[in-house]
PAVO-83837 format. One record per atom (N, C-alpha, C): x negated, y, z negated; residue in one letter; residue number from 1. Coordinates in steps of 0.1 Angstrom, whole numbers, plus 2048, in hexadecimal, padded with zeros to 3 digits. Example, Ala and Ser with C-alpha at 12.3 -4.5 7.8 and 13.67 -1.06 7.14 Angstrom:
BEGIN
{{77C; 7C7; 7B2}; "A"; 1}
{{785; 7D3; 7B2}; "A"; 1}
{{77C; 7DF; 7B2}; "A"; 1}
{{780; 7EA; 7B9}; "S"; 2}
{{777; 7F5; 7B9}; "S"; 2}
{{77F; 800; 7B1}; "S"; 2}
//
This chain:
BEGIN
{{7F8; 7F4; 800}; "X"; 1}
{{800; 801; 800}; "X"; 1}
{{7F7; 80D; 800}; "X"; 1}
{{7FB; 815; 808}; "X"; 2}
{{7F3; 822; 808}; "X"; 2}
{{7F9; 82B; 7FE}; "X"; 2}
{{7F0; 831; 7F6}; "X"; 3}
{{7F4; 83A; 7EB}; "X"; 3}
{{7F8; 847; 7F0}; "X"; 3}
{{805; 84C; 7ED}; "X"; 4}
{{809; 859; 7F1}; "X"; 4}
{{802; 863; 7E8}; "X"; 4}
{{7FF; 86F; 7ED}; "X"; 5}
{{7FA; 879; 7E6}; "X"; 5}
{{805; 881; 7DD}; "X"; 5}
{{811; 880; 7E1}; "X"; 6}
{{81C; 887; 7DB}; "X"; 6}
{{822; 87E; 7D0}; "X"; 6}
{{82C; 885; 7C9}; "X"; 7}
{{833; 87E; 7BF}; "X"; 7}
{{841; 881; 7C0}; "X"; 7}
{{84A; 878; 7BF}; "X"; 8}
{{859; 87A; 7C0}; "X"; 8}
{{860; 872; 7B5}; "X"; 8}
{{86A; 876; 7B0}; "X"; 9}
{{872; 870; 7A6}; "X"; 9}
{{880; 872; 7A9}; "X"; 9}
{{888; 867; 7A8}; "X"; 10}
{{897; 869; 7AB}; "X"; 10}
{{89E; 85F; 7A2}; "X"; 10}
{{8AA; 863; 79D}; "X"; 11}
{{8B1; 85A; 794}; "X"; 11}
{{8C0; 85A; 798}; "X"; 11}
{{8C6; 84E; 797}; "X"; 12}
{{8D4; 84C; 799}; "X"; 12}
{{8D9; 842; 78F}; "X"; 12}
{{8E6; 845; 78B}; "X"; 13}
{{8EC; 83C; 781}; "X"; 13}
{{8F5; 832; 788}; "X"; 13}
{{8F3; 825; 784}; "X"; 14}
{{8FB; 81A; 78A}; "X"; 14}
{{8FF; 812; 77E}; "X"; 14}
{{90C; 80F; 77D}; "X"; 15}
{{911; 807; 772}; "X"; 15}
{{90B; 809; 764}; "X"; 15}
{{909; 816; 760}; "X"; 16}
{{905; 81A; 754}; "X"; 16}
{{8F6; 819; 752}; "X"; 16}
{{8EE; 816; 75D}; "X"; 17}
{{8E0; 815; 75D}; "X"; 17}
{{8D9; 81F; 766}; "X"; 17}
{{8CF; 826; 762}; "X"; 18}
{{8C8; 830; 76A}; "X"; 18}
{{8BD; 829; 771}; "X"; 18}
{{8BE; 82B; 77F}; "X"; 19}
{{8B3; 825; 787}; "X"; 19}
{{8AB; 831; 78B}; "X"; 19}
{{89F; 831; 786}; "X"; 20}
{{895; 83B; 788}; "X"; 20}
{{88A; 837; 793}; "X"; 20}
{{88B; 83C; 79F}; "X"; 21}
{{882; 839; 7A9}; "X"; 21}
{{876; 843; 7A9}; "X"; 21}
{{86A; 83D; 7A7}; "X"; 22}
{{85E; 845; 7A7}; "X"; 22}
{{855; 842; 7B2}; "X"; 22}
{{850; 84C; 7BA}; "X"; 23}
{{847; 849; 7C6}; "X"; 23}
{{83C; 852; 7C5}; "X"; 23}
{{831; 84E; 7CC}; "X"; 24}
{{825; 856; 7CC}; "X"; 24}
{{81C; 853; 7C3}; "X"; 24}
{{815; 85D; 7BC}; "X"; 25}
{{80B; 85C; 7B3}; "X"; 25}
{{80F; 861; 7A5}; "X"; 25}
{{80E; 859; 79B}; "X"; 26}
{{812; 85E; 78D}; "X"; 26}
{{806; 85F; 785}; "X"; 26}
{{801; 86C; 783}; "X"; 27}
{{7F3; 86E; 77D}; "X"; 27}
{{7F5; 87A; 774}; "X"; 27}
{{7EA; 880; 770}; "X"; 28}
{{7EA; 88B; 766}; "X"; 28}
{{7F1; 897; 76C}; "X"; 28}
{{7F1; 899; 779}; "X"; 29}
{{7F8; 8A4; 780}; "X"; 29}
{{807; 8A3; 77F}; "X"; 29}
{{80C; 897; 781}; "X"; 30}
{{81A; 894; 783}; "X"; 30}
{{821; 88F; 776}; "X"; 30}
{{819; 88B; 76D}; "X"; 31}
{{81F; 884; 761}; "X"; 31}
{{829; 88D; 759}; "X"; 31}
{{825; 89B; 758}; "X"; 32}
{{82E; 8A3; 751}; "X"; 32}
{{83B; 8A4; 757}; "X"; 32}
{{83D; 8A5; 765}; "X"; 33}
{{849; 8A6; 76B}; "X"; 33}
{{851; 898; 769}; "X"; 33}
{{84A; 88D; 769}; "X"; 34}
{{850; 880; 766}; "X"; 34}
{{856; 880; 758}; "X"; 34}
{{84E; 883; 74F}; "X"; 35}
{{853; 883; 740}; "X"; 35}
{{85E; 88D; 73E}; "X"; 35}
{{85E; 898; 744}; "X"; 36}
{{869; 8A2; 742}; "X"; 36}
{{876; 89D; 748}; "X"; 36}
{{874; 896; 754}; "X"; 37}
{{87F; 891; 75B}; "X"; 37}
{{886; 885; 752}; "X"; 37}
{{87E; 87C; 74D}; "X"; 38}
{{884; 871; 745}; "X"; 38}
{{889; 876; 738}; "X"; 38}
{{883; 880; 732}; "X"; 39}
{{888; 885; 726}; "X"; 39}
{{896; 88C; 727}; "X"; 39}
{{897; 892; 733}; "X"; 40}
{{8A4; 898; 736}; "X"; 40}
{{8AF; 88D; 737}; "X"; 40}
{{8AC; 882; 73D}; "X"; 41}
{{8B5; 877; 73D}; "X"; 41}
{{8B8; 872; 72F}; "X"; 41}
{{8AE; 870; 727}; "X"; 42}
{{8B1; 86C; 71A}; "X"; 42}
{{8B9; 876; 712}; "X"; 42}
{{8B7; 883; 714}; "X"; 43}
{{8BF; 88D; 70D}; "X"; 43}
{{8CE; 88C; 711}; "X"; 43}
{{8D0; 887; 71E}; "X"; 44}
{{8DE; 886; 722}; "X"; 44}
{{8E4; 878; 71D}; "X"; 44}
{{8DC; 871; 716}; "X"; 45}
{{8E1; 864; 710}; "X"; 45}
{{8DE; 857; 717}; "X"; 45}
{{8D6; 858; 721}; "X"; 46}
{{8D1; 84D; 729}; "X"; 46}
{{8CA; 843; 720}; "X"; 46}
{{8CD; 837; 720}; "X"; 47}
{{8C5; 82C; 718}; "X"; 47}
{{8C2; 820; 720}; "X"; 47}
{{8C6; 81F; 72C}; "X"; 48}
{{8C3; 814; 735}; "X"; 48}
{{8BD; 819; 741}; "X"; 48}
{{8B0; 813; 743}; "X"; 49}
{{8A8; 819; 74F}; "X"; 49}
{{8A3; 80D; 757}; "X"; 49}
{{8A3; 80F; 764}; "X"; 50}
{{89C; 806; 76D}; "X"; 50}
{{892; 810; 774}; "X"; 50}
{{885; 80C; 773}; "X"; 51}
{{87B; 815; 77A}; "X"; 51}
{{877; 80D; 787}; "X"; 51}
{{87C; 813; 792}; "X"; 52}
{{878; 80D; 79F}; "X"; 52}
{{86B; 812; 7A3}; "X"; 52}
{{861; 80A; 7A2}; "X"; 53}
{{853; 80E; 7A4}; "X"; 53}
{{84D; 809; 7B2}; "X"; 53}
{{856; 804; 7BB}; "X"; 54}
{{852; 7FE; 7C7}; "X"; 54}
{{84A; 808; 7D0}; "X"; 54}
{{84C; 814; 7CF}; "X"; 55}
{{845; 81F; 7D7}; "X"; 55}
{{83B; 827; 7CF}; "X"; 55}
{{838; 822; 7C3}; "X"; 56}
{{82E; 82A; 7BB}; "X"; 56}
{{821; 824; 7BE}; "X"; 56}
{{818; 82C; 7C4}; "X"; 57}
{{80B; 827; 7C8}; "X"; 57}
{{801; 827; 7BD}; "X"; 57}
{{803; 82F; 7B3}; "X"; 58}
{{7F8; 830; 7A9}; "X"; 58}
{{7FE; 835; 79B}; "X"; 58}
{{7FA; 830; 791}; "X"; 59}
{{7FE; 835; 784}; "X"; 59}
{{7F2; 835; 77A}; "X"; 59}
{{7F0; 840; 773}; "X"; 60}
{{7E5; 840; 76A}; "X"; 60}
{{7E9; 83D; 75C}; "X"; 60}
{{7E0; 83F; 752}; "X"; 61}
{{7E3; 83C; 744}; "X"; 61}
{{7EE; 845; 73F}; "X"; 61}
{{7EE; 852; 743}; "X"; 62}
{{7F8; 85B; 73F}; "X"; 62}
{{806; 856; 743}; "X"; 62}
{{807; 853; 750}; "X"; 63}
{{814; 84D; 754}; "X"; 63}
{{818; 840; 74D}; "X"; 63}
{{80F; 837; 74B}; "X"; 64}
{{812; 82B; 742}; "X"; 64}
{{817; 82F; 735}; "X"; 64}
{{810; 839; 72F}; "X"; 65}
{{814; 83E; 722}; "X"; 65}
{{822; 844; 722}; "X"; 65}
{{826; 84A; 72C}; "X"; 66}
{{833; 850; 72D}; "X"; 66}
{{83E; 845; 72D}; "X"; 66}
{{83B; 83B; 735}; "X"; 67}
{{844; 82E; 737}; "X"; 67}
{{845; 827; 729}; "X"; 67}
{{839; 825; 723}; "X"; 68}
{{83A; 81F; 716}; "X"; 68}
{{842; 826; 70C}; "X"; 68}
{{842; 834; 70C}; "X"; 69}
{{849; 83D; 703}; "X"; 69}
{{858; 83B; 706}; "X"; 69}
{{85C; 83B; 713}; "X"; 70}
{{86A; 839; 716}; "X"; 70}
{{86F; 82B; 711}; "X"; 70}
{{867; 821; 714}; "X"; 71}
{{86B; 813; 70F}; "X"; 71}
{{86D; 813; 700}; "X"; 71}
{{864; 819; 6F9}; "X"; 72}
{{866; 81A; 6EA}; "X"; 72}
{{872; 822; 6E6}; "X"; 72}
{{875; 82D; 6ED}; "X"; 73}
{{880; 835; 6E9}; "X"; 73}
{{88D; 82E; 6EB}; "X"; 73}
{{88E; 825; 6F5}; "X"; 74}
{{89B; 81E; 6F7}; "X"; 74}
{{89C; 810; 6F1}; "X"; 74}
{{891; 80C; 6EB}; "X"; 75}
{{890; 7FF; 6E4}; "X"; 75}
{{89B; 7FF; 6D9}; "X"; 75}
{{8A3; 7F4; 6D9}; "X"; 76}
{{8AD; 7F3; 6CF}; "X"; 76}
{{8B9; 7FA; 6D1}; "X"; 76}
{{8BA; 804; 6DB}; "X"; 77}
{{8C5; 80B; 6DE}; "X"; 77}
{{8CA; 809; 6ED}; "X"; 77}
{{8C0; 805; 6F5}; "X"; 78}
{{8C2; 803; 704}; "X"; 78}
{{8B8; 7F9; 709}; "X"; 78}
{{8B5; 7FA; 716}; "X"; 79}
{{8AC; 7F0; 71C}; "X"; 79}
{{8A5; 7F8; 728}; "X"; 79}
{{89A; 7F3; 72C}; "X"; 80}
{{892; 7F9; 737}; "X"; 80}
{{88B; 7EE; 73E}; "X"; 80}
{{889; 7EE; 74B}; "X"; 81}
{{880; 7E5; 752}; "X"; 81}
{{87B; 7EB; 75F}; "X"; 81}
{{872; 7E4; 765}; "X"; 82}
{{86C; 7E8; 771}; "X"; 82}
{{872; 7E1; 77D}; "X"; 82}
{{874; 7E7; 788}; "X"; 83}
{{87A; 7E1; 794}; "X"; 83}
{{86E; 7E1; 79E}; "X"; 83}
{{86B; 7D4; 7A2}; "X"; 84}
{{861; 7D2; 7AC}; "X"; 84}
{{855; 7DD; 7AD}; "X"; 84}
{{84C; 7DD; 7A3}; "X"; 85}
{{841; 7E7; 7A4}; "X"; 85}
{{838; 7E3; 7B0}; "X"; 85}
{{832; 7EE; 7B6}; "X"; 86}
{{829; 7EB; 7C1}; "X"; 86}
{{81D; 7E2; 7BC}; "X"; 86}
{{817; 7DC; 7C5}; "X"; 87}
{{80C; 7D4; 7C0}; "X"; 87}
{{801; 7DB; 7B9}; "X"; 87}
{{7FE; 7E7; 7BC}; "X"; 88}
{{7F5; 7EF; 7B4}; "X"; 88}
{{7F9; 7F2; 7A6}; "X"; 88}
{{805; 7F6; 7A5}; "X"; 89}
{{80B; 7F9; 797}; "X"; 89}
{{80C; 7EB; 78F}; "X"; 89}
{{810; 7E1; 794}; "X"; 90}
{{811; 7D4; 78D}; "X"; 90}
{{803; 7D0; 789}; "X"; 90}
{{7F9; 7D2; 791}; "X"; 91}
{{7EB; 7CF; 78D}; "X"; 91}
{{7E7; 7D7; 781}; "X"; 91}
{{7EA; 7E4; 781}; "X"; 92}
{{7E6; 7EC; 775}; "X"; 92}
{{7EE; 7E8; 768}; "X"; 92}
{{7FB; 7E4; 76A}; "X"; 93}
{{802; 7DF; 75F}; "X"; 93}
{{7FC; 7D3; 759}; "X"; 93}
{{7F8; 7CA; 762}; "X"; 94}
{{7F1; 7BD; 75D}; "X"; 94}
{{7E3; 7C1; 757}; "X"; 94}
{{7DB; 7CA; 75D}; "X"; 95}
{{7CF; 7CE; 757}; "X"; 95}
{{7D0; 7D4; 749}; "X"; 95}
{{7DA; 7DB; 746}; "X"; 96}
{{7DC; 7E2; 73A}; "X"; 96}
{{7E1; 7D9; 730}; "X"; 96}
{{7E6; 7CD; 734}; "X"; 97}
{{7EC; 7C4; 72A}; "X"; 97}
{{7FA; 7C7; 726}; "X"; 97}
{{800; 7D0; 72E}; "X"; 98}
{{80E; 7D4; 72A}; "X"; 98}
{{819; 7CC; 731}; "X"; 98}
{{814; 7C1; 738}; "X"; 99}
{{81F; 7B9; 73F}; "X"; 99}
{{829; 7B3; 736}; "X"; 99}
{{824; 7B0; 729}; "X"; 100}
{{82C; 7AA; 71F}; "X"; 100}
{{836; 7B4; 71A}; "X"; 100}
{{834; 7C1; 71A}; "X"; 101}
{{83D; 7CB; 716}; "X"; 101}
{{847; 7CF; 720}; "X"; 101}
{{843; 7CF; 72D}; "X"; 102}
{{84C; 7D3; 737}; "X"; 102}
{{853; 7C7; 73E}; "X"; 102}
{{860; 7C6; 73F}; "X"; 103}
{{867; 7BC; 747}; "X"; 103}
{{867; 7C2; 755}; "X"; 103}
{{864; 7B8; 75E}; "X"; 104}
{{863; 7BB; 76D}; "X"; 104}
{{86D; 7B2; 774}; "X"; 104}
{{876; 7B9; 77C}; "X"; 105}
{{880; 7B2; 784}; "X"; 105}
{{87E; 7B4; 792}; "X"; 105}
{{882; 7AA; 79B}; "X"; 106}
{{87F; 7AC; 7A9}; "X"; 106}
{{88B; 7B1; 7B1}; "X"; 106}
{{898; 7B0; 7AB}; "X"; 107}
{{8A3; 7B6; 7B2}; "X"; 107}
{{8AA; 7C0; 7AA}; "X"; 107}
{{8B1; 7C9; 7B0}; "X"; 108}
{{8B8; 7D2; 7A8}; "X"; 108}
{{8C4; 7CD; 7A1}; "X"; 108}
{{8CB; 7C3; 7A6}; "X"; 109}
{{8D6; 7BC; 79F}; "X"; 109}
{{8D0; 7B6; 792}; "X"; 109}
{{8C4; 7AE; 793}; "X"; 110}
{{8BF; 7A8; 787}; "X"; 110}
{{8BA; 7B3; 77D}; "X"; 110}
{{8B6; 7BF; 782}; "X"; 111}
{{8B2; 7C8; 778}; "X"; 111}
{{8BD; 7CF; 771}; "X"; 111}
{{8C8; 7D1; 778}; "X"; 112}
{{8D5; 7D7; 773}; "X"; 112}
{{8DB; 7CD; 768}; "X"; 112}
{{8DB; 7C0; 76B}; "X"; 113}
{{8E0; 7B6; 763}; "X"; 113}
{{8D7; 7B6; 756}; "X"; 113}
{{8CA; 7B7; 757}; "X"; 114}
{{8C1; 7B6; 74C}; "X"; 114}
{{8C4; 7C3; 743}; "X"; 114}
{{8C5; 7CE; 749}; "X"; 115}
{{8C7; 7DB; 741}; "X"; 115}
{{8D5; 7DB; 73A}; "X"; 115}
{{8DE; 7D5; 740}; "X"; 116}
{{8EC; 7D5; 73B}; "X"; 116}
{{8EE; 7CA; 72F}; "X"; 116}
{{8E5; 7C1; 72E}; "X"; 117}
{{8E7; 7B5; 724}; "X"; 117}
{{8E5; 7BA; 717}; "X"; 117}
//
C-alpha cells in the first residue's frame, strides 16, 4: 500500500455504532485533529466504535496512544474494534504487542455485531 501524505477522518452512525474511517497518515501532525474528532463523538454520547483502518497507511505511537485512550474510555460502557486494518497498520499493532487489546474484524457486519453485543 502506498502511504498517502494526507489525513482524512469521517464517521457515520449505523445501528447505534459509530464507524470511523481513517485514511492517510496518523502522526504527530494529524493526531490532535484525530483526538478532538473522537472526543467530540464521546461528548455526544458515543460508546460503540468501529475504526475502519483499511486506508490508513501509517500510524505512530501518538495515534496508537489516542486509540488506546478511546478503548479505555468506552471499556465497561461500550465496545470498540478495528475493521480490516491495512497491512502496515496491522504490523505496527503486532509489533507494539497491542493485538491482545484490540479486537480486529474483517467485515463491517461482524464488527457491528461485536460492538452491539
